[in-house]
C-alpha positions in Angstrom: 29.4 24.8 22.0 32.7 22.9 21.9 33.5 20.0 19.6 32.8 17.3 22.2 29.3 18.7 23.1 28.5 19.0 19.4 29.5 15.3 18.7 27.4 14.2 21.7 24.4 16.3 20.8 24.3 15.2 17.1 22.7 11.7 17.5 20.0 13.1 19.7 19.3 15.9 17.3 19.0 13.4 14.4 16.7 11.2 16.4 14.3 14.1 17.1 14.3 15.2 13.5 13.2 11.7 12.4 10.5 11.2 15.0 7.5 12.6 12.9 8.3 10.1 10.1 8.7 7.2 12.5 5.4 7.9 14.3 3.6 8.3 10.9 4.6 4.8 9.8 2.0 2.2 10.7 2.7 -1.4 11.8 0.9 -4.1 9.9 -0.8 -5.7 12.9 -3.5 -3.0 13.0 -4.8 -3.9 9.5 -7.7 -6.3 9.2 -6.4 -9.1 6.9 -9.7 -11.0 7.2 -11.6 -8.3 5.2 -9.9 -7.5 1.9 -10.9 -4.2 0.3 -11.1 -3.3 -3.4 -10.2 0.2 -4.5 -9.6 1.8 -7.9 -9.0 5.3 -9.1 -6.5 7.9 -10.2 -3.1 8.3 -8.6 -2.8 11.9 -7.4 0.7 11.6 -5.9 3.3 8.8 -5.9 6.4 8.5 -3.6 8.6 5.9 -5.2 10.9 5.3 -2.1 11.6 3.1 0.9 10.4 2.0 3.4 7.6 1.3 0.9 6.1 2.9 -2.1 3.3 5.3 -1.2 0.4 6.6 -3.3 -2.4 9.0 -2.9 -5.4 7.5 -4.7 -8.6 9.3 -5.6 -11.5 6.9 -6.0 -14.7 7.6 -8.1 -18.0 8.4 -6.3 -19.5 5.3 -8.0 -16.9 2.8 -7.1 -18.0 -0.7 -8.0 -16.6 -4.2 -7.4 -15.6 -5.8 -10.7 -17.6 -8.9 -11.5 -14.5 -10.9 -12.6 -12.3 -10.0 -9.6 -12.3 -13.5 -8.0 -11.5 -15.1 -11.4 -8.4 -13.0 -12.2 -5.2 -14.8 -12.6 -2.4 -13.9 -10.2 1.3 -14.8 -10.7 2.8 -17.1 -8.1 4.9 -15.5 -5.3 7.3 -17.0 -2.9 4.8 -16.7 0.0 1.9 -19.1 -0.5 -1.4 -17.3 -0.4 -4.9 -18.2 -1.5 -5.2 -15.4 -4.1 -8.6 -16.6 -5.4 -9.9 -16.7 -1.9 -8.6 -13.2 -1.1 -10.0 -11.8 -4.3 -13.2 -13.6 -3.8 -13.7 -12.1 -0.4 -12.8 -8.6 -1.5 -15.5 -6.0 -0.8 -15.9 -2.3 -1.2 -14.9 -0.1 1.8 -17.8 0.9 4.1 -16.3 4.3 4.7 -17.0 7.0 2.1 -13.6 8.6 1.8 -12.7 9.4 -1.8 -9.0 9.9 -1.1 -6.9 7.0 0.2 -3.3 6.7 1.2 -1.9 3.5 -0.3 1.1 1.6 1.0 2.7 -0.7 -1.5 5.7 -3.0 -1.2 9.3 -1.9 -0.6 11.2 -0.8 -3.7 13.3 -4.0 -3.6 10.2 -6.1 -4.0 8.7 -3.7 -6.7 12.0 -4.2 -8.6 11.8 -8.0 -8.2 8.4 -7.9 -9.9 9.8 -5.3 -12.5 7.0 -2.9 -11.7 7.5 0.4 -13.6 7.3 3.5 -11.5 3.8 4.6 -10.9 3.1 8.2 -11.8 0.4 10.8 -10.9 -2.5 10.6 -13.3 -2.4 6.8 -13.8 -5.5 4.6 -13.3 -4.9 1.6 -11.0 -6.8 -0.8 -8.9 -5.9 -2.6 -5.7 -6.9 -5.2 -3.2 -5.6 -4.8 0.3 -6.4 -4.2 3.9 -7.4 -1.2 6.0 -7.6 -0.7 9.7 -9.8 -3.0 11.8 -13.4 -1.7 11.7 -12.2 0.8 9.2 -11.3 3.2 12.1 -8.8 6.0 11.7 -7.2 7.2 8.5 -8.2 6.0 5.0 -5.1 3.9 4.5 -4.9 0.7 2.4 -2.0 -1.8 2.7 -2.0 -3.2 -0.8 -1.9 -7.0 -1.4 -2.4 -6.9 -5.1 -1.8 -4.1 -7.7 -3.8 -4.1 -10.9 -2.4 -2.0 -13.7 -3.8 -2.3 -17.2 -3.9 -6.0 -17.8 -1.2 -6.9 -15.3 -1.6 -8.1 -11.7 1.3 -7.8 -9.2 1.2 -9.6 -5.9 3.0 -7.6 -3.2 3.4 -9.8 -0.2 6.6 -11.4 -1.4 8.8 -11.8 -4.5 8.2 -14.0 -7.5 8.1 -17.8 -7.0 
């Protein structure tokens, strides 16, 4: 292969190598933002990277909705949301998966909120959205992250 052929082939090769990751990323329009889901459990794996932070969460067999969820105080963010309404509508998933892939915010937003890196073994809770009719993979796009006594909104940066 001469130098010219190599230079012309390089962009196509790079594109092919990135295809699996591009196809694995989900657009937000397929998530049901009318039905918030509550999950809690143990982080089994954490990928603290862009395009967004990803976790693998193992939920307990006896997952329960906290009685105080709708009354939890949430910090203001730059995007106006009805946090009390979202938390008040949150429900448990209908599907029985115990392992969920969690998609959090991009690193830049996690840094705006000063969220320390999440590590495997941590206990967390989330409210977010899964696919319409809970079809497909067990994936949750997180709207709120609960860690200890702190709550982090993930839609936008601090107000």
